[in-house]
N, C-alpha and C positions, 0 to 999 in steps of 0.2 A: 584497511580491508579492500581487496580488489573489487572492481565492478563485475559481479558475477554475470550480469546480463551480457556484457561485452565478452567476458572471458569464455562463457559457454555458448555464445550465440543464441541465447535464450529469448523466446517470445512467450509472454504469459498473458493471462487474462481470465475472464470468466465467460462461460457460455450458459445460456439458458436451455434447459431441457423442456421443450414444449410438450413432450409426451409423458411427463412424470406421472400424471394422474390417469394415464391410459392403461388399459389392461393389455399385456403383451402375450402373444401366442407364437408358437413355432409349428412347423408341419407335423412334428411328432405329437403335438397336442390334439391333432385332428384325427378323425377316423375316415376310412375309405368312403369316398363319395361326398364327404362334407365340403361345402363351399365357403369361400370368404371373398367379399368384395370390398375394395377400398381404393383410395387414390395412391398411385404408385410414386414412390421416391426411390432413387437409386444411389448407391455409393460404391465406388470401385476401390479395392484394396490391392494394389499391385504387389506390395510386400506384406506378407502375413507373418507375424511373430508370435511365438508362444514361449512359455517358461517351462524349462525342463531341468530338474535338479538345481534350481537356483540360477540357471543361466538362460539368457535370451537366445532362442534358436529361430532362425529364419526358415520358414517352411518352403518346400520345393514347388509350391503352387500359389496362385493368386486367388482372390475371391471377389465376388460382386454381392452386395447385400441388396436384395429385392424386397422392399418393405411396402405393404399395403396398409394405409391408414383409413379407418372407418370412424368418422366423427358422429356421435349420436346427436341428432337435432334435439331430441327430448331425452335428457339424461336418464339412464337406467339406474335404479337404486340397488346397491349390493346388499348382502345379508346384514350388514351393520347400519344400513340406512344412508350410506354415503353415495352420492351420485357418481356414476362412471361417465366421464365426458366422452369417452371413445375407447377404441381398442385398435390394436395393430398386429399384423402378422409379419414376422421376419423370416425370410427364406435366404439362406446363404448358398451361393452358387460357386462350387469349386471349379477353378479354371486352370488350364495350362498357364504357366507363368507369362505375364505380360508386363510391359513398362507403363509409365505414366500416360503415354499416348493412347492406351487402350487397345492397341492392335494385338490380337491373339491369334495364334496359329495352331492348326492340327487339333480341332475338336472333333472327336470321332463319336459316332453313334454308339450308345452303350451296348455292351454285350453281357452275357452271364459272367464272363471272366473279368470284365473291367467296366464298372458302372460308377466310378468316382465322379465323373463329370455329368451324370444323368440329369441332375437338376438344371445345369447350364444348357444341356441339349434340349430338354423339354421347354425351357424358357425361350430359347432362340426359335425352335421349330413352332412353338405355340404362337409366338408373335407373327412369324412369317406365314403360318397357315391362315391366320385371320387377315393379315394385310395383303398378301399375295401368294396364294397356295402354289402357283406355278414356280415360284422361286425354290421350292423344295424338290423339284423334278430336274434331273440332269438333262440339259437340252441335247447332249450328244447321244445319250442312251435311252432317254424316256423313262428311266428308272428313278425311284426315290433316292435322294442323296443319302450318303452315309458318312460324310465328312465335310466340315467347314475347313478348307485349307487355310483361309485367312479371313478375319472379320474384325471390324472396329467396334469393340464392346462399348466404348465411350459414346459412339454415335447411336447405338441401339438403346443404351440407357437414356440418352437425351430424348430420343423419340418417345420412349414410354413414360418419362417423367411427367407427373401431373395428370395422366389419364386415369380414368376409372377402369379397374381391371378386376375380373372375377377369376379365381383359380378354384380347382377342385382337387382335393387330396386323392391320390391314386396309390393303391398298393401294388408293389411289384414283388412277385414270389422270389425268394432267395436273394433279396437285396438288403444291404445293410443301411440303406438310405431311404427315408420317407421321401416321396416325390409328389408331383402335381402335374396338372395340365391347365393351360390357360383356356378359358371358355368364352371370355368376352373382353373386348377392349373398346372403350368409348372415349 
C-alpha cells in the first residue's frame, strides 16, 4: 500500500471548534435597526469554491468573513434549560478577486444596478469613517470617494481583529443583500 500522505501531499489533523456551543446568526436573521456587538475575528478567502452538479467550481470573486463573537459572562438559559455560552454573527463580504497577499483592486461604491460588493464597501467605509473620516474625501476634488482603486484587505482585517465592534442591520430598498453599518469600534 502506498503512503497516501506523501502521494497526495496530505496534511491532516483535528481542529477544535471553540464556538460549537454558541448561537450563530447572519445579517438575514436581523431586522432593520437591530444591533450586534462582539469581538471581531476576520478570515480571508481568496479562492471561493462551490459544488454545482457534483463538480467543484471556483467562483469569480473572493470573500472575507467578518465575525463578531459575543461571549455571555453570565450564561443565558435557552428553552430547554441549556446554558448558551455566547453567540456570534457571521457577515460574508463579497470582494473582487484577490490573491493571498490580500491586495484587492477596484471596489466601487454600490449602485442600484450593482450592489454585489455592498457589504465590503460598508465594512471599509464604516471602519474608515470611525478611524479617519477625512480618508473618505478625495483630496483633489473635496468630494466623497466612490472607488477604492487598491487596498490591502489583509491589513484592514488585521487592524480590526480583536477589537469590539458594533454593527447595525440596515435595509436597502431593491437590494438582494442584507447589509449593515459599523457604529462603534473599541
